[in-house]
C-alpha positions in Angstrom: -14.9 -10.2 -5.1 -13.1 -7.1 -3.9 -9.5 -6.4 -4.8 -7.0 -4.7 -2.6 -3.5 -3.4 -3.1 -1.2 -2.7 -0.2 1.5 -0.3 -1.3 4.6 0.1 0.9 8.3 1.1 0.8 9.8 -1.6 3.0 10.4 0.7 5.9 9.8 -0.4 9.5 6.5 1.5 9.6 5.3 -0.2 6.4 6.4 -3.7 7.5 4.7 -3.3 10.8 1.4 -2.0 9.3 1.5 -5.0 6.9 2.1 -7.5 9.7 -0.7 -6.0 11.9 -3.3 -5.1 9.3 -3.4 -7.7 6.5 -4.2 -10.7 8.8 -7.3 -8.8 10.0 -8.8 -8.5 6.5 -11.5 -10.8 5.2 -9.8 -14.0 3.8 -11.9 -13.7 0.7 -10.3 -10.3 -0.1 -7.5 -10.8 -2.6 -4.6 -8.5 -1.5 -1.7 -7.7 -3.7 1.4 -6.5 -1.8 3.5 -4.0 -3.8 6.9 -3.0 -2.5 7.5 0.3 -4.3 11.1 0.3 -3.4 11.6 -2.8 -5.4 8.9 -2.1 -8.0 9.5 1.6 -8.7 7.7 1.5 -12.1 4.4 1.0 -10.1 4.8 4.4 -8.3 2.8 6.0 -11.1 0.1 3.4 -10.6 -0.1 4.1 -6.9 -0.2 7.9 -7.5 -3.0 7.4 -10.1 -4.9 5.4 -7.5 -4.7 8.3 -5.1 -1.9 7.2 -2.8 -0.1 10.1 -1.3 2.0 8.3 1.2 2.9 4.8 2.2 1.9 2.5 3.7 -1.5 2.7 2.0 -4.2 0.1 1.3 -6.4 0.6 -1.8 -9.6 -1.4 -1.7 -12.0 -1.1 -4.7 -10.7 2.4 -5.5 -10.8 3.7 -1.9 -7.5 4.7 -0.4 -6.7 4.2 3.2 -3.5 5.9 4.3 -2.3 3.9 7.3 0.5 5.7 9.0 3.2 7.9 7.6 6.3 6.0 6.4 7.1 8.1 3.4 5.5 10.5 1.0 4.9 9.0 -2.5 7.1 11.8 -4.0 10.0 10.7 -1.9 10.0 7.3 -3.5 10.8 8.6 -7.0 
């Protein structure tokens, strides 16, 4: 089974992307939602996964940058 992580910062762009995109994903895909504004220790994890901006969806190591809400460096 594939694993996905949706990283976001809680901004309106991120919230809208989550609302619009996540319901479209296959229901067998386990998606973890990570709010980096509330879980700042996980910023390093997101950067290591290749996330350069949020919102971003990482599926099986592949990063999909969705829109531009904030640069990952701006969250530190």
